[in-house]
N, C-alpha and C positions, 0 to 999 in steps of 0.2 A: 982386693980393696977392703979396707976396714969399714965397720958399721958407721963409725964417726965420720970418716971422710966421705962415705957414700951419702950419708944424710946431708952433708953440706952441698955435695954436687946436686942432689935431687932438689934441695931447697932453692939453690941458685937457678937451676933450670926452670923450675916451676914459677919462680917469681916473675919471669918474663912472659909467661904464657898469657894468652887472652882467654877470657871466659866465654861462656855460651852467648852472652849478649854482646860480645866483641869489645868489652871494656877491659882495659889493662888492669891486671891485678896488682895490688900493692906488694912491696917486698914482704916476704914471710918473716914474722917475728919469731925468733927461736926461744919462746917461753912455753914450750909444750909441757903439759902435765898429764898424768894418767887420767883416763875417763872415770867418772864417779861410779860407773857400772862395772869396772874391771874386777876380775876375780882376785882373791888375796895374793899378794906378792907379784902381781903381773904389772909390768910397766907400760905395756901397749895393749890396746890403741891409746893414742894421746890426742889431746886437743889444745890448741893455743888460744890466746886472748882474742884473736881475730875470727875464730870459728873454723879454722882449718883442722882437718883430722889427719893423723899420721898412723900408719899401720906397719907392723913387723910380724912376719910369719916365718917360722922355721920349716923349710921344705927342701932339704938338700938335694933330693932326687928329682924335683920338679923342674920343668923347663919354663913354665909360665904360671904366674899367680896374679889374680886380679880380684879386687874388692868390688862388690856390686854397688857400693855407695860412692857417689861422686856428683859432679855437676851434671845438670840435665843435658841429654843429648850426647854424652861422651862415653856411655857404656861402662860406667864405673871408673875405678882408679887402678891403673896397671902398676904393679910393684916391680922393682928392679932387684936382681939377685946380687948378693955380695959373696965374697970368697968363703965366708963363714957358713954359708948355707941358708942364711936369712934372706928373705925378700922384704924390701922396705919401700915405702912410697907415701907421698902426701897428696891430698886432694888438690885439684887444680885451682880451687878457689874456696872461699868461706862457705860453709853449709848453713842452712836455715837453723835458727835456734831451736832447741828442744831435742826430743828423742827421735832416733832413726834406727830402723831395722837394717841389717845387711848380712851378707854371707861371703864366703871365700870360694873362688873358682880356681882350682889347681889342675892344670892340664885337662880341663873340660869337666872335672868332677866337682860337686858342690859339698862344701864343708862349713862348719861353724868356726869362728875365730876362737882358739883356746884361751885367749887372753881376757875375754869379756864374758859377762853373764849371758844366759839364754832367755829369750822372751817369745811367747807364743804369738806367731804372726805368719801369714802365708801358709797356713795349715801345718806348721811345723815349729819346733823350737829354733828360733833364729838368733843370731848375734844382735847386739844392740849397743848404741853409743849415745851419750848425752852431750849436746852442745850447749854450754851454759847460756841462759837467756838473761837479758837485762831485767826482766820482770819476774825472775824465778822465786822471789820472796814469797809469793802467794801459795806455792806448793812446796816450800822448804820445810824440813823437819825442824820444829821449834819446841821450846820449853813451854808448852801449853797443855791443857788437859787433852788427852787423846781418847778417841772412840775405839771401838773394838771391831776388828775385821775377822769374821769367822766363816768357815765353810760349813754348809749344811748339805745333807742328802735328803731329797724329798721323793716320795714314791710317784711313779709315772705309769699309770695303766696304759696310756696311749703308746708308749714306747717299750713297755714291758721290762722296766728296769728302775733303778733309783738314779736320780739325776743330781748333779752338783750345782750349787749356787754359792756365791759369796755375799754375805750380808754385813753391811756397815751399820753399826748402832752408835749413836752419838755419845760423847762423854756423859757419864752419870746415868746411863740407861739402866744398868744393873741394880742401882740403888733405889730407884723410884718406882712409881706406879703410873707415870704419865703415859698416855697414848700418843703415838707419833704418826704423822703422814709418811708415805713411802714413795720414793722415786725408783721406778724400774728402769735401769740404765743399761743399754745394749752396746756391745762392741761392734767392730766392723768385720768385713769379710776376712776369712783366714785366721781370725783371732778366737778367743774363748772367754770364759768368765773371769780369768785372771787379769785380763788386759787393762781394764780400767783401774784396777788397784795398783798394778805394778808400773806399766808404762804410763798410765794416766795420772797416777798419784791421787786418785779421787779421795781417799781417806784423809790425806794430809791437807788437801784443799778444803775439805769439810771442817777438819779440826781447826784450821786457822781462821776460817770465816766465822765459825761459832765463837771462838775466843775473842774475835774482834767485835762481836755483836752484829755482824753483817747479815746474818741469816738466823731464822728460827731453826732449831735442830730438827732433822728428819732422818729417816732410815733410807739407805740405798740398797737395792737388791740387784745383783749382777749375775746373770746365768748365760750359758752357752745358747746362742740363737739358732743353732741347727742350720747354719747358712753355708757351711763348707761343702764343696761339691766334689772333692777328690781330684781336682785338676792337678796335673803334674807340678812339682815344686817349681816355683818361680813364675807360674802362669796365673793370671787373674781371669775369672770367667767374665763373659760379656755382661754388661750392666743392663738395668731395666730401661724402658723407653724414656726419652726426654720428659722432664717434668714429674716423673714418678719415682725417682731414685737418687742415688748419690750424685752430688754435684762436684765437678772438679777433675774427674778422670783419675788415672793411675797415680799411685804414690811416687814421689821423686826418688825413693830409695829402691826402685825396682830396676831390673835390667833383664834384657832378653825375654820379655814377656810376649807370648804369642797369642793369636786369636784361638779360642777353644772351639771344639766342634759344635754344630747347631744343637740347641736343646739343653745346653748346659749353663744357661744364663743364671745370674744371681737371683735367688729366691725361688727358682724352679723346684718342683717336687722331684724327689729322687730317693735313693736308698744308698746307704754306705755299703760299699762292696767289699772292703777288707779292713783289717785292723781290729782293735779291741771293741769297736762299736759297730762291727759288721751287722747289717740287717736293719740298722736304725733308719727311720725315715728322715729326710731332710726337706727344707723348704719353709717358706713363711707360714703356710697354712698349718703344717705340722707343729711349728713352733707356737702358733696362736693357741692351739689346743693345750699344749703344755703350759703356756703362760697363764691363760685365763681359767682353765679347768683344774689345773694341778698345782702350779706354783703359788699363785695368789691366795687360794684357799689355805694352803699350807702356811704361808707367811702370816696370814690373818689369825690362824689358830695358834701358832707357836710364838708370835711376837705381839707386843702391845701396839697395835696399829689402829689408825682411824679408818675403819673398814667401810669406806663409802667413796663415791666418785670424787668429791672434793678433797679427799685425803690421799688421792693417788695421782701420780704423774708418770708419763712414759716418755723417754727420750733415747736417742741413739745416734752414734756416729756412723757416717757412711752407710754401709749395708744395714747397720742397726737403725739408721734413720729411715731407710726403706721399709724395714719391719715396723717401725713406729708409725709411719705414714699409713701402711696397709691396715694395721690392727686398730689404730684409733679411728679410722674411717669406718671399718667394719663393725666396731663395738664402741661407739662414742660415749656410751653411758658408763663405761668402766673407768675412764681416766678423765680428770678435770683439767690437766695441764699437759701440753704436747710440745715436744722439742725435737727439731731436726738439726743435727750438727754435721755440716757438710753432707746432708742427707736429702737434698731436694727441697721442694716447697709444697705448700698447700695452695689451693685456689678457692675462691668463694663458691664456684659452681659445684664442686664436689662436696662442699660443706652444707649446701642448701638442704634444709629440712632435717638436719641432724642436731643432736644436743650440742649446745654451744660450749666450746672449751673456755675456761676462765682466762687462760693465757696460751698464746702460740708463740714459740721462740724458734727462730731460724738463724743459722750462722754459717759462715764459710771462711776460708783463708783468703787473704787479699790476692794471692797468686792463683787461686782457683777461678779460672776465667768464667766458667759456666755459672758457678755460684754467685760471683760478683755481678754477673749480668741478670740472673733470674730473680735473686732475692729482693732487690728493690721493686721490681715489677709486682711480685707476689705481695709484698708489704703494702703497696699502694692499693692493690685490688682488695685485699682483706680488710684494711682499715676503712675503705669506702663502703664495705659491706657491714661495718659495725663490729669487727672483731678486735680484740685486744692483742696486738701484735708487737713484739720486740725483735729486732734483728741486730746482728753483730758481725763485724768483719775483723778477723784477727790480722793485725799488721805484719806483713813480711813473711807469711807462712803459706804453705801449700796444703795438700791433703794429708795431714800428719798430726801427731799427737799434741804438738804445741797449740795448734788451732783448737783442739778439743779440750785441752786443759783450760785454756782461756775461756772457751765457750761455757764450760761447766761453771766457772767462776762468775761469768756474767749472768747465766741463767738461774742459778740457785737462789739468789735473793728475790726473784720474781715468783717463786713457788710458794704455795700454801699460805697466801696472805688472806 
């Protein structure tokens, strides 16, 4: 069977499938185009105008190939083998808008898709695909003045090494002498300091908002949060207790994730056992030392910052929200603005007697059941206690980067006023 005829057969077959919600899917429109994250000259993976994704993998000696990305509850997308040695298949329905991680499973082994770029997630460099969003203009690359995204290495006595961070400075920073406030922005579990800039497009979001006059310029610092536990590939560690950590559960782009052994929960103290960071401590407390005692002093010394509480904000997505929650409550005198992006909630009782934040921001995706339930309750509680609170629900998204891109876009104008 040829690739062309197989594609038609797959498309027709999938057009009649029912989705997880038991709704009949519309006929698939054959206007597929390569994903914007594809490597040079690579035609697959592809995305159509409806949000379906199509994959093609060359594996002539394999018996079974599956993509981890697909509709919830279906275990990813099974590809069908053609005579040419290619496996091809299309998701059973439209995917949520925005960025998604995925990987390939061939005869039980895990691989990346050679057609697309690699993005750090799930403690490894994963494949990724972008489903174009209706509101993608706010993070599009435009002809506007651009800031600078640079990597720095800062000394860390607590971990006995030099650590990396990415620093966004706004357009014009290099030419002036203005001092700027700083947002310390944390990634989620399994990710690192590159995630907000690449998957999240934080620098482009900032450039566009500054060009529109939507925000006052500020610096963003992104560093590795020391949250990765070494769980096997494809497994997510147990989350923190309800009300104290990420809202919404596992990402929709996961498959075959199992429960880890006791004591390996997110945020727990530990030590990296292997790899190029072997011996390094992990956990929120270890990161708190790095952030407060090493990174912030370095940033204040080497960049023109407003080095006081009202000139600092901390926010994070998912596990980074748990870190933000923990650190801002432990050291409320360091940051004046606090943000939890699919990262749980604050409550008035735990804030009692602490330095009052100027703004609390909490967000979630509309498909994150826990976040949608808990955030309105927290907002009512905090406002009744006199706190300045803003909440946001990203329409049509789950625990994924489109929720967090939108959350940054909504949160940024509230900072440093």
